[in-house]
Backbone bond lengths (Angstrom), bond angles and torsions (degrees), N, CA, C in turn:
res aa  C-N    CA-C-N  psi(-1)  N-CA   C-N-CA  omega(-1)  CA-C   N-CA-C  phi
1 X - - - 1.491 - - 1.505 108.52 -
2 X 1.391 116.67 137.38 1.334 114.80 -179.76 1.531 112.12 -79.99
3 X 1.394 117.74 151.02 1.403 127.06 -171.55 1.532 103.71 -89.46
4 X 1.395 119.58 123.53 1.438 121.09 178.08 1.581 103.78 -134.51
5 X 1.250 109.97 163.43 1.511 122.48 -178.40 1.598 107.26 -56.40
6 X 1.289 113.39 -40.05 1.600 113.34 -177.69 1.391 112.60 -74.13
7 X 1.311 122.10 -24.87 1.397 124.50 -177.98 1.456 114.46 -89.88
8 X 1.341 117.53 -9.08 1.368 122.58 -179.43 1.628 113.54 -141.75
9 X 1.302 121.21 65.29 1.326 128.44 -172.06 1.417 116.53 -71.36
10 X 1.390 118.87 -9.67 1.450 123.50 173.11 1.439 114.94 -61.13
11 X 1.291 116.15 -27.62 1.462 123.94 -175.27 1.542 113.95 -76.24
12 X 1.396 118.18 -4.21 1.361 128.72 -170.67 1.568 110.39 -127.11
13 X 1.234 118.89 146.75 1.503 119.52 174.69 1.427 110.36 -141.28
14 X 1.345 115.27 137.04 1.518 122.88 -178.52 1.540 113.16 -95.01
15 X 1.378 113.36 -0.56 1.442 115.26 175.66 1.573 114.71 -63.94
16 X 1.303 115.95 138.87 1.468 122.08 -178.95 1.507 110.09 -80.96
17 X 1.294 114.59 -23.28 1.506 123.68 -175.65 1.463 111.88 -85.89
18 X 1.316 119.77 140.42 1.471 121.89 177.51 1.516 107.21 -73.63
19 X 1.349 112.27 150.37 1.459 116.50 -175.79 1.609 110.93 -72.62
20 X 1.291 115.13 -24.91 1.434 122.58 169.93 1.513 109.43 -136.59
21 X 1.246 117.52 143.91 1.411 122.83 175.78 1.571 112.51 -76.61
22 X 1.269 119.71 144.66 1.470 125.16 -169.12 1.604 104.97 -61.65
23 X 1.367 116.69 -29.44 1.406 117.60 -176.09 1.576 110.98 -62.81
24 X 1.350 114.56 -40.56 1.388 118.90 -168.12 1.534 110.84 -105.69
25 X 1.213 119.72 7.76 1.564 122.67 -172.87 1.472 108.08 -57.92
26 X 1.355 123.45 -45.44 1.402 121.09 -174.76 1.603 114.86 -98.79
27 X 1.284 108.09 9.23 1.578 113.51 -171.47 1.539 116.02 -60.01
28 X 1.348 107.09 -37.01 1.523 109.43 -175.98 1.521 118.97 -105.89
29 X 1.308 110.98 24.23 1.482 119.60 -174.40 1.553 106.43 -88.22
30 X 1.330 123.82 118.71 1.400 127.96 179.82 1.487 110.62 -87.33
31 X 1.276 125.03 113.60 1.411 123.13 -179.80 1.558 112.11 -58.22
32 X 1.344 114.29 -30.35 1.489 115.07 -171.46 1.540 107.43 -77.59
33 X 1.491 116.51 -28.01 1.358 119.94 174.61 1.558 113.05 -68.26
34 X 1.275 116.73 -31.71 1.487 120.09 177.85 1.553 105.99 -71.56
35 X 1.248 121.81 -38.78 1.382 122.63 178.10 1.478 113.30 -63.68
36 X 1.299 109.64 -44.64 1.519 116.06 -179.82 1.531 109.01 -61.58
37 X 1.338 118.17 -40.82 1.386 119.63 -177.45 1.564 113.79 -68.02
38 X 1.357 110.28 -33.86 1.493 113.41 170.69 1.379 122.04 -62.09
39 X 1.408 112.24 -40.83 1.420 126.49 177.51 1.473 110.78 -66.40
40 X 1.378 119.64 -40.70 1.436 119.67 174.75 1.485 116.06 -63.81
41 X 1.370 110.62 -37.75 1.469 120.83 178.47 1.557 108.07 -57.74
42 X 1.380 117.05 -50.76 1.375 120.26 -177.10 1.538 111.58 -66.78
43 X 1.292 116.21 -37.45 1.484 123.41 -177.85 1.652 105.19 -64.47
44 X 1.321 113.91 -41.45 1.475 115.25 -177.70 1.471 111.44 -64.39
45 X 1.426 113.74 -38.22 1.650 115.41 177.77 1.482 106.54 -63.93
46 X 1.388 117.27 -46.34 1.510 116.51 -173.69 1.544 110.35 -64.39
47 X 1.425 117.96 -30.89 1.402 122.84 -174.23 1.617 107.03 -72.15
48 X 1.322 111.01 -40.23 1.472 117.54 -178.58 1.527 108.97 -58.27
49 X 1.430 116.66 -60.12 1.430 119.54 -175.09 1.472 111.86 -65.22
50 X 1.402 119.08 -32.58 1.426 117.77 175.37 1.454 114.46 -66.15
51 X 1.443 114.38 -35.79 1.488 118.45 178.71 1.589 110.20 -60.59
52 X 1.363 112.90 -49.38 1.439 122.46 -179.90 1.587 108.08 -55.14
53 X 1.289 115.77 -49.18 1.504 119.94 -176.21 1.525 107.54 -62.74
54 X 1.346 120.03 -42.02 1.443 122.32 -178.18 1.654 108.01 -67.65
55 X 1.157 117.55 -39.57 1.525 118.65 -179.33 1.426 108.38 -67.42
56 X 1.366 121.82 -37.55 1.496 122.74 179.21 1.519 108.00 -66.66
57 X 1.330 111.83 -36.10 1.496 113.64 -178.78 1.541 111.44 -65.48
58 X 1.359 109.25 -48.09 1.540 116.57 -177.54 1.599 107.73 -58.68
59 X 1.310 115.82 -36.64 1.527 116.26 -179.71 1.436 111.68 -66.38
60 X 1.392 115.26 -39.68 1.417 118.73 177.53 1.461 111.03 -65.24
61 X 1.288 122.49 -47.08 1.425 127.44 177.89 1.540 109.91 -52.68
62 X 1.321 115.04 -49.31 1.473 117.20 -174.93 1.540 109.32 -67.75
63 X 1.292 116.34 -37.06 1.587 118.25 174.84 1.398 115.04 -65.07
64 X 1.387 118.95 -36.77 1.432 122.62 173.96 1.502 107.26 -68.41
65 X 1.235 122.61 -41.09 1.528 124.73 -179.27 1.566 106.51 -62.15
66 X 1.430 120.02 -45.25 1.414 123.21 -176.84 1.453 105.66 -66.36
67 X 1.251 126.16 -44.36 1.586 121.93 178.42 1.416 117.20 -63.11
68 X 1.347 116.36 -34.60 1.456 126.83 175.27 1.540 110.49 -60.62
69 X 1.378 112.44 -44.50 1.437 120.65 -173.54 1.494 116.55 -76.14
70 X 1.463 114.12 -27.02 1.535 112.81 178.10 1.429 110.57 -97.72
71 X 1.392 122.16 -15.13 1.463 123.13 -177.23 1.504 115.11 -47.65
72 X 1.320 124.48 -43.50 1.399 120.94 -173.75 1.679 110.29 -93.59
73 X 1.236 122.35 13.52 1.411 125.04 -165.74 1.473 108.64 -104.88
74 X 1.273 122.89 6.77 1.610 122.61 176.38 1.492 107.49 48.60
75 X 1.251 120.95 55.35 1.417 125.84 174.21 1.549 109.11 70.23
76 X 1.215 123.37 3.46 1.377 121.97 -177.52 1.596 111.41 116.37
77 X 1.308 114.35 -11.98 1.498 116.43 -178.80 1.553 115.55 -67.39
78 X 1.391 113.82 -24.70 1.423 117.88 -175.57 1.563 108.54 -106.54
79 X 1.302 118.46 8.94 1.435 121.19 178.02 1.395 116.99 -74.07
80 X 1.309 117.34 130.00 1.342 127.40 168.86 1.542 116.09 -79.25
81 X 1.301 121.30 166.91 1.567 117.59 179.73 1.457 108.56 -65.29
82 X 1.317 122.82 -26.45 1.429 120.11 174.63 1.456 112.17 -72.44
83 X 1.354 116.73 -39.53 1.549 118.10 174.98 1.570 111.91 -62.70
84 X 1.303 115.36 -44.00 1.519 116.67 172.53 1.532 113.96 -54.72
85 X 1.336 116.12 -49.69 1.456 117.74 172.00 1.493 117.81 -51.95
86 X 1.281 112.32 -46.94 1.616 114.53 -179.93 1.576 112.09 -66.29
87 X 1.312 113.93 -41.05 1.492 117.11 -179.53 1.597 109.05 -65.68
88 X 1.402 115.97 -43.59 1.352 121.18 -179.56 1.495 114.19 -65.09
89 X 1.338 120.33 -34.80 1.575 120.19 173.82 1.424 110.97 -68.67
90 X 1.393 122.91 -32.28 1.476 122.76 -178.13 1.393 107.76 -72.55
91 X 1.453 118.99 -42.48 1.396 121.52 -178.25 1.582 108.34 -62.52
92 X 1.353 117.49 -37.89 1.486 118.97 178.22 1.556 110.95 -61.03
93 X 1.366 114.31 -41.87 1.391 116.93 176.75 1.653 115.95 -55.78
94 X 1.320 112.69 -48.99 1.413 126.32 172.21 1.428 114.65 -50.69
95 X 1.387 109.61 -55.97 1.562 114.78 174.88 1.530 116.01 -53.42
96 X 1.291 115.69 -33.85 1.488 120.70 179.42 1.459 112.92 -65.09
97 X 1.343 118.37 -33.03 1.476 123.09 -175.51 1.567 109.83 -100.48
98 X 1.321 115.19 10.94 1.549 114.08 -175.41 1.508 113.04 -65.54
99 X 1.265 119.89 121.29 1.497 132.85 -175.04 1.612 106.55 -69.33
100 X 1.344 112.98 -48.06 1.463 121.73 -170.29 1.635 106.63 -80.59
101 X 1.236 113.28 103.72 1.468 117.78 -177.06 1.451 115.33 -92.62
102 X 1.404 116.91 -13.54 1.457 118.60 171.20 1.478 104.14 -134.92
103 X 1.397 115.68 85.29 1.489 122.48 175.11 1.360 118.93 -59.29
104 X 1.419 118.56 -31.12 1.460 115.03 -176.66 1.528 109.93 -77.24
105 X 1.346 115.89 3.06 1.527 114.31 169.38 1.470 110.55 -109.70
106 X 1.336 119.71 13.14 1.483 123.12 178.16 1.552 113.54 -100.57
107 X 1.301 117.86 139.05 1.434 114.92 174.18 1.440 113.22 -79.52
108 X 1.321 120.04 -4.24 1.440 120.67 177.82 1.469 113.02 -65.48
109 X 1.434 112.07 -20.53 1.571 116.70 -174.43 1.539 109.75 -76.55
110 X 1.449 121.13 -12.85 1.322 126.73 -169.55 1.579 109.18 -81.51
111 X 1.370 119.51 136.49 1.419 115.67 173.23 1.652 109.64 128.92
112 X 1.303 112.76 -169.66 1.502 115.21 -175.17 1.556 106.62 -110.32
113 X 1.266 114.23 129.20 1.455 122.81 -176.27 1.545 105.76 -118.40
114 X 1.373 112.66 142.23 1.330 123.00 177.29 1.583 112.85 -97.28
115 X 1.301 115.83 130.39 1.484 119.37 -177.75 1.572 107.60 -77.06
116 X 1.413 112.82 119.54 1.478 116.34 179.95 1.541 107.12 -99.65
117 X 1.315 120.36 -25.12 1.560 120.13 -166.64 1.521 100.69 -160.69
118 X 1.227 115.15 150.66 1.406 131.82 171.38 1.537 115.89 -161.02
119 X 1.377 118.51 156.75 1.407 121.68 168.66 1.512 112.06 -110.00
120 X 1.408 117.82 2.88 1.358 124.45 179.32 1.566 114.43 -68.87
121 X 1.249 120.86 120.07 1.328 121.74 -176.35 1.622 105.73 -80.55
122 X 1.295 118.14 -29.06 1.484 113.20 178.46 1.535 111.93 -68.27
123 X 1.341 119.11 -13.75 1.544 120.49 -179.08 1.590 101.89 -96.82
124 X 1.384 118.48 -42.37 1.357 118.12 -172.10 1.562 114.12 -76.94
125 X 1.360 116.43 -30.28 1.534 123.93 -176.95 1.521 110.00 48.00
126 X 1.325 114.47 55.14 1.482 114.75 -179.92 1.403 116.82 -75.75
127 X 1.318 123.84 -11.89 1.456 131.08 172.62 1.410 111.97 -72.59
128 X 1.308 122.01 -26.75 1.497 127.92 173.04 1.502 112.19 -66.75
129 X 1.350 123.41 155.76 1.457 124.24 161.29 1.596 109.58 -60.48
130 X 1.243 116.30 143.77 1.478 121.68 -174.65 1.527 114.37 -55.05
131 X 1.333 120.30 -32.65 1.428 117.42 178.77 1.504 110.97 -75.99
132 X 1.325 119.02 -7.46 1.521 121.39 172.05 1.438 113.60 -98.35
133 X 1.321 120.82 2.05 1.440 120.45 173.55 1.583 116.80 -92.50
134 X 1.215 117.55 167.02 1.480 116.38 173.48 1.446 113.75 -70.02
135 X 1.359 121.85 104.08 1.452 123.61 -174.96 1.469 117.50 -93.50
136 X 1.258 115.36 -19.03 1.542 121.16 174.50 1.376 113.45 -83.94
137 X 1.217 124.46 -179.17 1.435 131.88 175.97 1.415 114.21 -58.72
138 X 1.308 116.18 139.49 1.456 122.18 174.07 1.587 113.30 -117.14
139 X 1.300 116.06 127.16 1.401 124.26 -176.12 1.400 118.67 -110.05
140 X 1.252 121.33 161.18 1.558 123.49 175.58 1.586 105.06 -143.21
141 X 1.257 122.59 121.40 1.398 123.79 179.10 1.606 108.75 -107.43
142 X 1.310 114.93 141.76 1.602 117.33 178.08 1.514 99.46 -133.88
143 X 1.346 109.88 138.31 1.537 117.31 164.85 1.591 110.39 -133.02
144 X 1.221 114.07 126.48 1.455 122.87 -173.40 1.518 109.30 -81.59
145 X 1.291 116.57 -29.82 1.562 114.38 -177.41 1.523 112.81 -73.68
146 X 1.278 117.61 -22.07 1.403 123.12 174.06 1.548 117.06 -111.52
147 X 1.258 109.47 -1.17 1.581 116.34 -174.95 1.539 114.49 43.69
148 X 1.373 105.99 56.26 1.540 113.47 -178.43 1.616 105.72 -129.39
149 X 1.323 107.85 154.51 1.515 118.69 178.89 1.473 112.90 -137.97
150 X 1.359 120.66 156.84 1.435 122.59 -175.48 1.517 107.19 -150.44
151 X 1.268 117.53 123.44 1.416 122.59 172.66 1.634 109.07 -97.23
152 X 1.264 120.51 138.83 1.422 120.65 -173.47 1.550 108.95 -144.67
153 X 1.455 113.64 118.21 1.402 123.05 177.23 1.526 104.76 -93.58
154 X 1.352 117.96 149.89 1.517 116.77 172.14 1.565 106.65 -114.59
155 X 1.220 127.26 -131.45 1.455 126.05 -171.09 1.446 112.39 -58.42
156 X 1.351 116.50 140.55 1.467 128.79 1.50 1.601 109.84 -98.36
157 X 1.298 120.41 -6.49 1.514 116.96 -171.06 1.445 118.65 -97.72
158 X 1.469 120.27 -26.15 1.469 125.93 172.61 1.556 104.28 59.49
159 X 1.443 119.96 37.46 1.427 118.01 170.10 1.580 112.90 -73.21
160 X 1.359 109.11 156.67 1.496 112.08 176.56 1.550 106.66 -143.91
161 X 1.360 115.27 160.61 1.450 121.91 174.23 1.451 102.28 -148.03
162 X 1.329 115.51 142.26 1.499 122.38 167.29 1.489 113.34 -123.02
163 X 1.342 113.63 148.56 1.541 118.84 -172.78 1.492 111.06 -140.55
164 X 1.205 117.74 158.58 1.565 123.93 163.90 1.419 109.57 -94.19
165 X 1.373 113.61 151.22 1.520 121.18 -177.84 1.440 107.32 -119.10
166 X 1.433 111.62 133.22 1.504 121.26 179.50 1.363 106.86 -114.69
167 X 1.360 123.81 111.93 1.497 119.92 179.27 1.496 110.65 -66.78
168 X 1.253 113.22 143.13 1.498 124.74 -176.14 1.589 102.21 -106.24
169 X 1.326 114.72 -51.36 1.500 123.27 176.10 1.540 106.61 -153.21
170 X 1.252 119.38 -179.29 1.476 125.78 -175.68 1.622 113.66 -57.55
171 X 1.284 118.61 -13.94 1.417 127.81 -179.25 1.556 122.96 -115.34
172 X 1.377 110.35 -18.72 1.470 121.26 -169.70 1.498 113.07 -130.24
173 X 1.400 115.75 137.21 1.385 120.37 178.63 1.517 111.52 -124.97
174 X 1.316 122.85 151.63 1.430 120.88 168.54 1.677 101.55 -93.15
175 X 1.351 112.55 144.71 1.424 121.27 -176.68 1.506 108.46 -114.82
176 X 1.305 119.34 114.95 1.414 123.21 179.96 1.521 112.43 -118.28
177 X 1.311 117.99 105.48 1.411 127.34 -167.46 1.555 105.10 -76.82
178 X 1.318 114.37 134.36 1.478 122.19 -177.41 1.675 112.32 -110.99
179 X 1.301 113.39 -42.85 1.499 111.44 175.00 1.484 109.27 -140.13
180 X 1.408 112.38 153.49 1.461 123.24 172.85 1.456 107.81 -117.05
181 X 1.366 119.27 149.45 1.383 121.86 175.56 1.529 111.05 -126.07
182 X 1.316 119.68 112.84 1.408 122.08 170.64 1.432 114.36 -75.65
183 X 1.375 110.62 133.91 1.599 120.78 -170.14 1.558 111.83 43.53
184 X 1.298 112.01 32.32 1.557 115.50 174.37 1.405 114.75 66.77
185 X 1.378 121.26 14.70 1.479 124.07 -173.25 1.541 109.91 -131.71
186 X 1.250 117.95 -49.77 1.451 117.84 -172.80 1.580 108.22 -91.72
187 X 1.428 112.04 122.05 1.469 117.81 -176.56 1.553 107.61 -89.05
188 X 1.271 116.71 132.31 1.467 118.92 174.59 1.539 103.92 -127.73
189 X 1.354 118.88 130.71 1.321 126.76 179.78 1.535 110.63 -70.30
190 X 1.306 115.77 136.54 1.593 118.11 174.87 1.416 111.50 -62.15
191 X 1.462 116.99 135.15 1.315 120.90 173.99 1.589 119.07 -70.75
192 X 1.392 109.06 -2.05 1.567 116.35 178.12 1.575 112.54 99.66
193 X 1.382 110.31 -6.65 1.494 111.63 -178.72 1.558 109.95 -91.44
194 X 1.261 115.77 -9.67 1.590 120.65 -178.87 1.532 110.86 -75.84
195 X 1.177 121.18 82.39 1.475 124.64 -175.98 1.475 111.38 -138.49
196 X 1.256 119.39 154.31 1.513 123.22 176.18 1.585 107.28 -177.01
197 X 1.272 114.32 -175.04 1.487 125.16 178.86 1.350 110.96 -123.36
198 X 1.307 119.84 150.79 1.552 123.01 172.30 1.540 108.48 -140.32
199 X 1.340 110.19 132.35 1.576 113.79 176.06 1.448 108.00 -118.00
200 X 1.333 121.36 131.14 1.293 131.05 170.78 1.412 120.33 -78.77
201 X 1.253 124.34 103.18 1.521 125.15 -169.00 1.568 112.37 -100.40
202 X 1.260 114.92 -15.16 1.498 112.55 177.86 1.634 98.72 -156.49
203 X 1.409 105.76 141.65 1.426 118.54 176.85 1.524 117.87 -156.55
204 X 1.360 114.07 125.80 1.501 116.05 165.33 1.514 102.22 -141.07
205 X 1.388 111.50 -160.84 1.470 114.48 -167.38 1.541 111.07 -78.53
206 X 1.327 115.81 -6.36 1.534 117.45 -172.33 1.561 108.66 -123.96
207 X 1.368 118.15 -24.47 1.433 118.52 -167.30 1.596 108.43 -136.46
208 X 1.288 117.57 134.05 1.467 123.46 166.94 1.495 111.33 -125.38
209 X 1.264 118.48 136.52 1.441 129.12 173.31 1.590 106.33 -114.11
210 X 1.249 115.29 128.34 1.503 120.67 176.88 1.503 112.67 -133.12
211 X 1.367 117.11 156.31 1.463 120.86 177.53 1.461 111.88 -130.43
212 X 1.258 116.99 129.04 1.548 118.93 -178.72 1.502 109.42 -83.02
213 X 1.430 116.31 169.36 1.420 123.66 -171.10 1.643 106.41 -72.33
214 X 1.367 119.11 -5.41 1.479 120.62 179.88 1.579 106.90 -104.29
215 X 1.417 114.79 7.84 1.392 114.18 178.60 1.472 114.96 87.47
216 X 1.272 123.76 5.89 1.401 130.06 -177.73 1.606 108.52 -77.49
217 X 1.312 117.60 139.57 1.418 123.05 -177.19 1.615 106.94 -104.05
218 X 1.332 111.98 132.88 1.569 120.72 174.72 1.415 112.32 -123.13
219 X 1.296 122.60 124.20 1.349 129.66 174.83 1.568 112.97 -114.92
220 X 1.408 115.15 121.29 1.432 121.28 -169.59 1.469 114.06 -131.45
221 X 1.275 114.78 146.36 1.496 118.76 -179.53 1.546 109.48 -114.65
222 X 1.313 119.28 136.08 1.504 119.87 177.97 1.576 112.23 -72.46
223 X 1.452 106.81 130.06 1.434 109.15 177.33 1.485 113.53 -119.66
224 X 1.401 124.91 -19.83 1.357 128.71 174.60 1.503 109.17 -153.96
225 X 1.386 110.65 104.58 1.437 118.39 -176.87 1.500 110.99 -77.42
226 X 1.297 121.94 -11.53 1.506 123.57 -178.32 1.573 112.76 -97.80
227 X 1.299 110.90 -8.61 1.589 112.58 173.98 1.346 116.55 -61.85
228 X 1.337 117.97 139.81 1.513 121.59 -172.55 1.607 105.06 -126.36
229 X 1.312 118.65 134.22 1.501 126.38 177.49 1.537 104.80 -64.14
230 X 1.320 121.73 137.12 1.430 125.12 164.28 1.460 115.76 -59.68
231 X 1.386 118.70 134.73 1.354 118.47 179.85 1.547 114.41 -72.55
């Protein structure tokens, strides 16, 4: 609603007498109170910038701690229960300081991400012999402009999958796979059972933390913000 003089009469007075006489206008001003007010104003500004700096430092420390924790875990395939607990606790701390509350509205989500760690056994395939697991890098690409996603394995299988994304809320999407590619070459249409949900719980220009509908944790690092998923 626009602010007009008729809707806010308290800002005007019809009295012909001044509220304070010119003689006594400055009589009760305490110069020490003025100095204190100026000091408090400066201290508030310093506290604000100091708080922002401290928070940024804390986020960087948590990210460094997370990267150090997952580095020796072979994307989670070598993680013990204690390792999973430690990584999970660091992830929770980062999620608690997440600045981007609506990641599905952020361009930082677009591009190709490398999977650094997960608790998903369907991705890790730890029940298989190691030479039958995906041993090369694994990527996931997301594009908000087309609402498309793509999962990409590298050595030795080079399997791929593409999916449509259906936003549920500003943090969560439904994932509906439409095509799989064996060895990156042979397209197979999805039978319709390839579905799930993904919630983005932390996002910045370098790091993304997501959680699946089965409670699995995914930690990814941005590698190519210009990559676009094929339609």
